[in-house]
N, C-alpha and C positions, 0 to 999 in steps of 0.2 A: 933776722930779716927773711930767712928762708920760710919760716912759719907764716909770716905776713904775706909773702907772695903766694903761698899755697892757699891761704885764707881768701885772698883776692880772687884767685882762680876759681875756688869753690863758689864764691859769690857770683861770679860771672856765669858759671855753668849751672847755677841754681841747685847745686848739690846740698848746700847747707839748708836751704829752705825745705827741700824735700825730705832730707834724711834727719835733720836735727830739730825740726819743729815739733813741739808738743803743745797742745792747747792748754789754756790756763787751768781749767777744771781738772784735767788729767794730771797736770803737774802738781796741783795742790793736793789731790788725792794721794799721789805717789810720795810726795815729799813732806806733806803735812804743813806746808806754808806756801804762800804765793810766790810767783816768779819775782815780783818786785821786792818782796822781803828777802828772798834768797840773794838777789843781785845786790841789794843794799848791804846785807851781811858780808858778802864777799868783798865789796868795795871798802867797807869800814875796816876790814882787817888791814888793808893797805894804808888807809888814812891813819889808823892807829900806829902803824910802823913809822909813818912820816912824823906824826906828833911826838913819838918817843925818840925821835932823832936817829932812827935806824936807816932812814932813807933821806937823802938830800932833797930839799925843796925844789931846787932848780931841776934836778934829774926827774923828780916826780912830775913837775909841770911840763917838762919837755915830752915826757912819755904821754901824758894826757893830751897835749896838743897834737902829737903825732897820731894818736889813736883817733881823735876827732877828725883830723884831716883825712885819714884812711876811710872813715865812715862816710864822710862827704863825697869822696872820690867814688866809693862803691855805690852810693845812692845815685850819683850822676851817671855812672856806667849803667846802672839798672834802668834808669829813666831813658837813657839813650837807646838801650836794647829794646825797650818797650815801643819806643817811637819807630825804630827800624822795622820791627815786626808788624806794626800797624800799617806802615807805608809799603810793606811788601817786599 
């Protein structure tokens, strides 16, 4: 939970966008594959663990749901911050 709160704070402050962003071409040159392929490979490792029975389906779905909720909250926070900056 601490990591999640830190992540949310970084999103609010814009730290992640400024320090963690790498464009697609640069990523592909460095890694030898696209961001999408890298993300898919990473996620498939967890799906494979689920399919092998090493991760409980309910736990897996709860985590996915929680992550999606956090993403939606972060997106709404970002949109609100943009509106506040525009309105002065």
